[in-house]
mmCIF file as gemmi writes it, N, C-alpha and C atoms, coordinates in Angstrom:
data_model
loop_
_atom_site.group_PDB
_atom_site.id
_atom_site.type_symbol
_atom_site.label_atom_id
_atom_site.label_alt_id
_atom_site.label_comp_id
_atom_site.label_asym_id
_atom_site.label_entity_id
_atom_site.label_seq_id
_atom_site.pdbx_PDB_ins_code
_atom_site.Cartn_x
_atom_site.Cartn_y
_atom_site.Cartn_z
_atom_site.occupancy
_atom_site.B_iso_or_equiv
_atom_site.pdbx_formal_charge
_atom_site.auth_seq_id
_atom_site.auth_asym_id
_atom_site.pdbx_PDB_model_num
ATOM 1 N N . MET Axp A 1 ? 0.847 -1.177 0 1 0 ? 1 A 1
ATOM 2 C CA . MET Axp A 1 ? 0 0 0 1 0 ? 1 A 1
ATOM 3 C C . MET Axp A 1 ? 0.893 1.241 0 1 0 ? 1 A 1
ATOM 4 N N . PRO Axp A 2 ? 0.652 2.185 -0.923 1 0 ? 2 A 1
ATOM 5 C CA . PRO Axp A 2 ? 1.488 3.393 -0.954 1 0 ? 2 A 1
ATOM 6 C C . PRO Axp A 2 ? 1.18 4.325 0.212 1 0 ? 2 A 1
ATOM 7 N N . LYS Axp A 3 ? 2.137 5.183 0.481 1 0 ? 3 A 1
ATOM 8 C CA . LYS Axp A 3 ? 1.932 6.174 1.536 1 0 ? 3 A 1
ATOM 9 C C . LYS Axp A 3 ? 0.925 7.219 1.076 1 0 ? 3 A 1
ATOM 10 N N . MET Axp A 4 ? 0.211 7.8 2.047 1 0 ? 4 A 1
ATOM 11 C CA . MET Axp A 4 ? -0.752 8.844 1.726 1 0 ? 4 A 1
ATOM 12 C C . MET Axp A 4 ? -0.024 10.166 1.532 1 0 ? 4 A 1
ATOM 13 N N . LYS Axp A 5 ? -0.29 10.819 0.426 1 0 ? 5 A 1
ATOM 14 C CA . LYS Axp A 5 ? 0.354 12.097 0.159 1 0 ? 5 A 1
ATOM 15 C C . LYS Axp A 5 ? -0.366 13.219 0.895 1 0 ? 5 A 1
ATOM 16 N N . THR Axp A 6 ? 0.404 14.191 1.353 1 0 ? 6 A 1
ATOM 17 C CA . THR Axp A 6 ? -0.152 15.384 1.98 1 0 ? 6 A 1
ATOM 18 C C . THR Axp A 6 ? -0.695 16.295 0.894 1 0 ? 6 A 1
ATOM 19 N N . LYS Axp A 7 ? -1.867 16.849 1.116 1 0 ? 7 A 1
ATOM 20 C CA . LYS Axp A 7 ? -2.406 17.848 0.187 1 0 ? 7 A 1
ATOM 21 C C . LYS Axp A 7 ? -1.59 19.118 0.369 1 0 ? 7 A 1
ATOM 22 N N . ARG Axp A 8 ? -0.838 19.503 -0.653 1 0 ? 8 A 1
ATOM 23 C CA . ARG Axp A 8 ? 0.08 20.629 -0.538 1 0 ? 8 A 1
ATOM 24 C C . ARG Axp A 8 ? -0.664 21.94 -0.29 1 0 ? 8 A 1
ATOM 25 N N . SER Axp A 9 ? -1.853 22.079 -0.861 1 0 ? 9 A 1
ATOM 26 C CA . SER Axp A 9 ? -2.615 23.319 -0.64 1 0 ? 9 A 1
ATOM 27 C C . SER Axp A 9 ? -3.002 23.457 0.827 1 0 ? 9 A 1
ATOM 28 N N . ALA Axp A 10 ? -3.345 22.35 1.477 1 0 ? 10 A 1
ATOM 29 C CA . ALA Axp A 10 ? -3.705 22.39 2.901 1 0 ? 10 A 1
ATOM 30 C C . ALA Axp A 10 ? -2.47 22.637 3.762 1 0 ? 10 A 1
ATOM 31 N N . ALA Axp A 11 ? -1.34 22.067 3.367 1 0 ? 11 A 1
ATOM 32 C CA . ALA Axp A 11 ? -0.107 22.239 4.137 1 0 ? 11 A 1
ATOM 33 C C . ALA Axp A 11 ? 0.327 23.7 4.174 1 0 ? 11 A 1
ATOM 34 N N . LYS Axp A 12 ? 0.003 24.453 3.121 1 0 ? 12 A 1
ATOM 35 C CA . LYS Axp A 12 ? 0.37 25.869 3.072 1 0 ? 12 A 1
ATOM 36 C C . LYS Axp A 12 ? -0.585 26.734 3.894 1 0 ? 12 A 1
ATOM 37 N N . ARG Axp A 13 ? -1.785 26.243 4.163 1 0 ? 13 A 1
ATOM 38 C CA . ARG Axp A 13 ? -2.808 27.045 4.825 1 0 ? 13 A 1
ATOM 39 C C . ARG Axp A 13 ? -2.986 26.755 6.302 1 0 ? 13 A 1
ATOM 40 N N . PHE Axp A 14 ? -2.664 25.539 6.736 1 0 ? 14 A 1
ATOM 41 C CA . PHE Axp A 14 ? -2.91 25.136 8.127 1 0 ? 14 A 1
ATOM 42 C C . PHE Axp A 14 ? -1.624 24.651 8.782 1 0 ? 14 A 1
ATOM 43 N N . LYS Axp A 15 ? -1.454 24.993 10.067 1 0 ? 15 A 1
ATOM 44 C CA . LYS Axp A 15 ? -0.321 24.517 10.853 1 0 ? 15 A 1
ATOM 45 C C . LYS Axp A 15 ? -0.85 23.847 12.104 1 0 ? 15 A 1
ATOM 46 N N . LYS Axp A 16 ? -0.278 22.696 12.452 1 0 ? 16 A 1
ATOM 47 C CA . LYS Axp A 16 ? -0.726 21.943 13.624 1 0 ? 16 A 1
ATOM 48 C C . LYS Axp A 16 ? -0.2 22.615 14.882 1 0 ? 16 A 1
ATOM 49 N N . THR Axp A 17 ? -1.058 22.719 15.898 1 0 ? 17 A 1
ATOM 50 C CA . THR Axp A 17 ? -0.659 23.228 17.208 1 0 ? 17 A 1
ATOM 51 C C . THR Axp A 17 ? -1.046 22.175 18.244 1 0 ? 17 A 1
ATOM 52 N N . ALA Axp A 18 ? -0.784 22.457 19.495 1 0 ? 18 A 1
ATOM 53 C CA . ALA Axp A 18 ? -1.117 21.504 20.56 1 0 ? 18 A 1
ATOM 54 C C . ALA Axp A 18 ? -2.627 21.317 20.686 1 0 ? 18 A 1
ATOM 55 N N . ASN Axp A 19 ? -3.398 22.37 20.393 1 0 ? 19 A 1
ATOM 56 C CA . ASN Axp A 19 ? -4.847 22.307 20.58 1 0 ? 19 A 1
ATOM 57 C C . ASN Axp A 19 ? -5.631 22.082 19.294 1 0 ? 19 A 1
ATOM 58 N N . GLY Axp A 20 ? -4.97 21.996 18.16 1 0 ? 20 A 1
ATOM 59 C CA . GLY Axp A 20 ? -5.682 21.816 16.899 1 0 ? 20 A 1
ATOM 60 C C . GLY Axp A 20 ? -4.868 22.368 15.753 1 0 ? 20 A 1
ATOM 61 N N . TYR Axp A 21 ? -5.488 23.236 14.95 1 0 ? 21 A 1
ATOM 62 C CA . TYR Axp A 21 ? -4.826 23.815 13.784 1 0 ? 21 A 1
ATOM 63 C C . TYR Axp A 21 ? -5.049 25.315 13.768 1 0 ? 21 A 1
ATOM 64 N N . LYS Axp A 22 ? -4.041 26.058 13.334 1 0 ? 22 A 1
ATOM 65 C CA . LYS Axp A 22 ? -4.19 27.497 13.192 1 0 ? 22 A 1
ATOM 66 C C . LYS Axp A 22 ? -4.235 27.843 11.708 1 0 ? 22 A 1
ATOM 67 N N . HIS Axp A 23 ? -4.912 28.956 11.396 1 0 ? 23 A 1
ATOM 68 C CA . HIS Axp A 23 ? -5.051 29.396 10.013 1 0 ? 23 A 1
ATOM 69 C C . HIS Axp A 23 ? -5.185 30.903 9.971 1 0 ? 23 A 1
ATOM 70 N N . LYS Axp A 24 ? -4.89 31.475 8.815 1 0 ? 24 A 1
ATOM 71 C CA . LYS Axp A 24 ? -5.042 32.901 8.613 1 0 ? 24 A 1
ATOM 72 C C . LYS Axp A 24 ? -6.478 33.211 8.227 1 0 ? 24 A 1
ATOM 73 N N . HIS Axp A 25 ? -6.843 34.487 8.332 1 0 ? 25 A 1
ATOM 74 C CA . HIS Axp A 25 ? -8.167 34.916 7.917 1 0 ? 25 A 1
ATOM 75 C C . HIS Axp A 25 ? -8.233 35.021 6.398 1 0 ? 25 A 1
ATOM 76 N N . ALA Axp A 26 ? -9.413 34.835 5.853 1 0 ? 26 A 1
ATOM 77 C CA . ALA Axp A 26 ? -9.642 35.024 4.426 1 0 ? 26 A 1
ATOM 78 C C . ALA Axp A 26 ? -9.945 36.498 4.148 1 0 ? 26 A 1
ATOM 79 N N . PHE Axp A 27 ? -10.014 36.854 2.89 1 0 ? 27 A 1
ATOM 80 C CA . PHE Axp A 27 ? -10.388 38.204 2.421 1 0 ? 27 A 1
ATOM 81 C C . PHE Axp A 27 ? -9.388 39.272 2.839 1 0 ? 27 A 1
ATOM 82 N N . LYS Axp A 28 ? -8.115 38.962 2.871 1 0 ? 28 A 1
ATOM 83 C CA . LYS Axp A 28 ? -7.108 39.946 3.269 1 0 ? 28 A 1
ATOM 84 C C . LYS Axp A 28 ? -5.905 39.896 2.315 1 0 ? 28 A 1
ATOM 85 N N . SER Axp A 29 ? -6.14 39.655 1.022 1 0 ? 29 A 1
ATOM 86 C CA . SER Axp A 29 ? -5.01 39.532 0.108 1 0 ? 29 A 1
ATOM 87 C C . SER Axp A 29 ? -4.922 40.667 -0.908 1 0 ? 29 A 1
ATOM 88 N N . HIS Axp A 30 ? -6.044 41.126 -1.442 1 0 ? 30 A 1
ATOM 89 C CA . HIS Axp A 30 ? -5.992 42.209 -2.424 1 0 ? 30 A 1
ATOM 90 C C . HIS Axp A 30 ? -7.325 42.946 -2.439 1 0 ? 30 A 1
ATOM 91 N N . ILE Axp A 31 ? -7.376 44.056 -3.165 1 0 ? 31 A 1
ATOM 92 C CA . ILE Axp A 31 ? -8.527 44.955 -3.205 1 0 ? 31 A 1
ATOM 93 C C . ILE Axp A 31 ? -8.904 45.392 -1.782 1 0 ? 31 A 1
ATOM 94 N N . LEU Axp A 32 ? -7.924 45.926 -1.079 1 0 ? 32 A 1
ATOM 95 C CA . LEU Axp A 32 ? -8.122 46.318 0.312 1 0 ? 32 A 1
ATOM 96 C C . LEU Axp A 32 ? -8.477 47.799 0.461 1 0 ? 32 A 1
ATOM 97 N N . THR Axp A 33 ? -8.447 48.549 -0.64 1 0 ? 33 A 1
ATOM 98 C CA . THR Axp A 33 ? -8.689 49.99 -0.534 1 0 ? 33 A 1
ATOM 99 C C . THR Axp A 33 ? -10.127 50.299 -0.162 1 0 ? 33 A 1
ATOM 100 N N . LYS Axp A 34 ? -11.062 49.464 -0.599 1 0 ? 34 A 1
ATOM 101 C CA . LYS Axp A 34 ? -12.472 49.72 -0.28 1 0 ? 34 A 1
ATOM 102 C C . LYS Axp A 34 ? -12.872 49.192 1.096 1 0 ? 34 A 1
ATOM 103 N N . MET Axp A 35 ? -11.981 48.443 1.715 1 0 ? 35 A 1
ATOM 104 C CA . MET Axp A 35 ? -12.283 47.862 3.024 1 0 ? 35 A 1
ATOM 105 C C . MET Axp A 35 ? -11.906 48.858 4.13 1 0 ? 35 A 1
ATOM 106 N N . THR Axp A 36 ? -12.716 48.926 5.165 1 0 ? 36 A 1
ATOM 107 C CA . THR Axp A 36 ? -12.427 49.861 6.247 1 0 ? 36 A 1
ATOM 108 C C . THR Axp A 36 ? -11.204 49.395 7.04 1 0 ? 36 A 1
ATOM 109 N N . THR Axp A 37 ? -10.568 50.338 7.686 1 0 ? 37 A 1
ATOM 110 C CA . THR Axp A 37 ? -9.393 50.038 8.502 1 0 ? 37 A 1
ATOM 111 C C . THR Axp A 37 ? -9.758 49.101 9.645 1 0 ? 37 A 1
ATOM 112 N N . LYS Axp A 38 ? -10.929 49.296 10.206 1 0 ? 38 A 1
ATOM 113 C CA . LYS Axp A 38 ? -11.39 48.45 11.302 1 0 ? 38 A 1
ATOM 114 C C . LYS Axp A 38 ? -11.511 46.999 10.837 1 0 ? 38 A 1
ATOM 115 N N . ARG Axp A 39 ? -12.073 46.8 9.649 1 0 ? 39 A 1
ATOM 116 C CA . ARG Axp A 39 ? -12.261 45.448 9.113 1 0 ? 39 A 1
ATOM 117 C C . ARG Axp A 39 ? -10.915 44.779 8.86 1 0 ? 39 A 1
ATOM 118 N N . LYS Axp A 40 ? -9.972 45.525 8.287 1 0 ? 40 A 1
ATOM 119 C CA . LYS Axp A 40 ? -8.637 44.979 8.013 1 0 ? 40 A 1
ATOM 120 C C . LYS Axp A 40 ? -7.912 44.628 9.31 1 0 ? 40 A 1
ATOM 121 N N . ARG Axp A 41 ? -8.088 45.453 10.318 1 0 ? 41 A 1
ATOM 122 C CA . ARG Axp A 41 ? -7.458 45.204 11.607 1 0 ? 41 A 1
ATOM 123 C C . ARG Axp A 41 ? -8.005 43.931 12.241 1 0 ? 41 A 1
ATOM 124 N N . LYS Axp A 42 ? -9.307 43.693 12.114 1 0 ? 42 A 1
ATOM 125 C CA . LYS Axp A 42 ? -9.933 42.491 12.667 1 0 ? 42 A 1
ATOM 126 C C . LYS Axp A 42 ? -9.445 41.221 11.969 1 0 ? 42 A 1
ATOM 127 N N . LEU Axp A 43 ? -9.013 41.344 10.717 1 0 ? 43 A 1
ATOM 128 C CA . LEU Axp A 43 ? -8.587 40.179 9.944 1 0 ? 43 A 1
ATOM 129 C C . LEU Axp A 43 ? -7.108 39.848 10.139 1 0 ? 43 A 1
ATOM 130 N N . ARG Axp A 44 ? -6.409 40.611 10.972 1 0 ? 44 A 1
ATOM 131 C CA . ARG Axp A 44 ? -4.997 40.328 11.239 1 0 ? 44 A 1
ATOM 132 C C . ARG Axp A 44 ? -4.831 39.076 12.068 1 0 ? 44 A 1
ATOM 133 N N . GLY Axp A 45 ? -3.639 38.537 12.054 1 0 ? 45 A 1
ATOM 134 C CA . GLY Axp A 45 ? -3.307 37.443 12.949 1 0 ? 45 A 1
ATOM 135 C C . GLY Axp A 45 ? -3.868 36.105 12.5 1 0 ? 45 A 1
ATOM 136 N N . VAL Axp A 46 ? -3.851 35.149 13.426 1 0 ? 46 A 1
ATOM 137 C CA . VAL Axp A 46 ? -4.284 33.79 13.126 1 0 ? 46 A 1
ATOM 138 C C . VAL Axp A 46 ? -5.423 33.376 14.054 1 0 ? 46 A 1
ATOM 139 N N . ASN Axp A 47 ? -6.156 32.367 13.64 1 0 ? 47 A 1
ATOM 140 C CA . ASN Axp A 47 ? -7.282 31.846 14.404 1 0 ? 47 A 1
ATOM 141 C C . ASN Axp A 47 ? -7.154 30.349 14.56 1 0 ? 47 A 1
ATOM 142 N N . GLN Axp A 48 ? -7.866 29.804 15.537 1 0 ? 48 A 1
ATOM 143 C CA . GLN Axp A 48 ? -7.976 28.348 15.678 1 0 ? 48 A 1
ATOM 144 C C . GLN Axp A 48 ? -9.024 27.849 14.7 1 0 ? 48 A 1
ATOM 145 N N . LEU Axp A 49 ? -8.785 26.696 14.139 1 0 ? 49 A 1
ATOM 146 C CA . LEU Axp A 49 ? -9.747 26.072 13.237 1 0 ? 49 A 1
ATOM 147 C C . LEU Axp A 49 ? -10.951 25.58 14.029 1 0 ? 49 A 1
ATOM 148 N N . ASN Axp A 50 ? -12.125 25.677 13.432 1 0 ? 50 A 1
ATOM 149 C CA . ASN Axp A 50 ? -13.342 25.207 14.078 1 0 ? 50 A 1
ATOM 150 C C . ASN Axp A 50 ? -13.25 23.7 14.329 1 0 ? 50 A 1
ATOM 151 N N . ALA Axp A 51 ? -13.804 23.237 15.432 1 0 ? 51 A 1
ATOM 152 C CA . ALA Axp A 51 ? -13.715 21.825 15.813 1 0 ? 51 A 1
ATOM 153 C C . ALA Axp A 51 ? -14.345 20.905 14.778 1 0 ? 51 A 1
ATOM 154 N N . SER Axp A 52 ? -15.381 21.372 14.102 1 0 ? 52 A 1
ATOM 155 C CA . SER Axp A 52 ? -16.049 20.532 13.111 1 0 ? 52 A 1
ATOM 156 C C . SER Axp A 52 ? -15.194 20.326 11.863 1 0 ? 52 A 1
ATOM 157 N N . ASP Axp A 53 ? -14.221 21.201 11.634 1 0 ? 53 A 1
ATOM 158 C CA . ASP Axp A 53 ? -13.347 21.081 10.463 1 0 ? 53 A 1
ATOM 159 C C . ASP Axp A 53 ? -12.065 20.306 10.751 1 0 ? 53 A 1
ATOM 160 N N . LYS Axp A 54 ? -11.783 20.021 12.009 1 0 ? 54 A 1
ATOM 161 C CA . LYS Axp A 54 ? -10.531 19.354 12.372 1 0 ? 54 A 1
ATOM 162 C C . LYS Axp A 54 ? -10.316 18.009 11.686 1 0 ? 54 A 1
ATOM 163 N N . PRO Axp A 55 ? -11.326 17.106 11.663 1 0 ? 55 A 1
ATOM 164 C CA . PRO Axp A 55 ? -11.089 15.81 11.018 1 0 ? 55 A 1
ATOM 165 C C . PRO Axp A 55 ? -10.745 15.915 9.54 1 0 ? 55 A 1
ATOM 166 N N . LEU Axp A 56 ? -11.395 16.834 8.831 1 0 ? 56 A 1
ATOM 167 C CA . LEU Axp A 56 ? -11.14 17.025 7.408 1 0 ? 56 A 1
ATOM 168 C C . LEU Axp A 56 ? -9.716 17.511 7.16 1 0 ? 56 A 1
ATOM 169 N N . VAL Axp A 57 ? -9.291 18.508 7.92 1 0 ? 57 A 1
ATOM 170 C CA . VAL Axp A 57 ? -7.945 19.057 7.765 1 0 ? 57 A 1
ATOM 171 C C . VAL Axp A 57 ? -6.892 18.036 8.187 1 0 ? 57 A 1
ATOM 172 N N . ALA Axp A 58 ? -7.175 17.302 9.245 1 0 ? 58 A 1
ATOM 173 C CA . ALA Axp A 58 ? -6.231 16.273 9.703 1 0 ? 58 A 1
ATOM 174 C C . ALA Axp A 58 ? -6.006 15.217 8.623 1 0 ? 58 A 1
ATOM 175 N N . ARG Axp A 59 ? -7.062 14.863 7.931 1 0 ? 59 A 1
ATOM 176 C CA . ARG Axp A 59 ? -6.929 13.877 6.857 1 0 ? 59 A 1
ATOM 177 C C . ARG Axp A 59 ? -6.136 14.431 5.686 1 0 ? 59 A 1
ATOM 178 N N . MET Axp A 60 ? -6.366 15.708 5.342 1 0 ? 60 A 1
ATOM 179 C CA . MET Axp A 60 ? -5.63 16.325 4.234 1 0 ? 60 A 1
ATOM 180 C C . MET Axp A 60 ? -4.151 16.423 4.544 1 0 ? 60 A 1
ATOM 181 N N . LEU Axp A 61 ? -3.824 16.641 5.841 1 0 ? 61 A 1
ATOM 182 C CA . LEU Axp A 61 ? -2.422 16.783 6.218 1 0 ? 61 A 1
ATOM 183 C C . LEU Axp A 61 ? -1.774 15.446 6.565 1 0 ? 61 A 1
ATOM 184 N N . GLY Axp A 62 ? -2.564 14.392 6.622 1 0 ? 62 A 1
ATOM 185 C CA . GLY Axp A 62 ? -2.013 13.077 6.888 1 0 ? 62 A 1
ATOM 186 C C . GLY Axp A 62 ? -1.713 12.823 8.356 1 0 ? 62 A 1
ATOM 187 N N . HIS Axp A 63 ? -2.427 13.511 9.255 1 0 ? 63 A 1
ATOM 188 C CA . HIS Axp A 63 ? -2.23 13.307 10.698 1 0 ? 63 A 1
ATOM 189 C C . HIS Axp A 63 ? -3.218 12.306 11.23 1 0 ? 63 A 1
């Protein structure tokens, strides 16, 4: 049986932590001029992945 390959797109978006997975916010890559400063500030940093999405991401990353 061959080894399971890691989904490279998921590997670039999610990182494993002790409590689950962390990810960046969406909608913060381009066309930011029309977005308010408050909205952009809220989208900074990283978040924990929702518990319902953990099994799916774990499978994509091969954990």
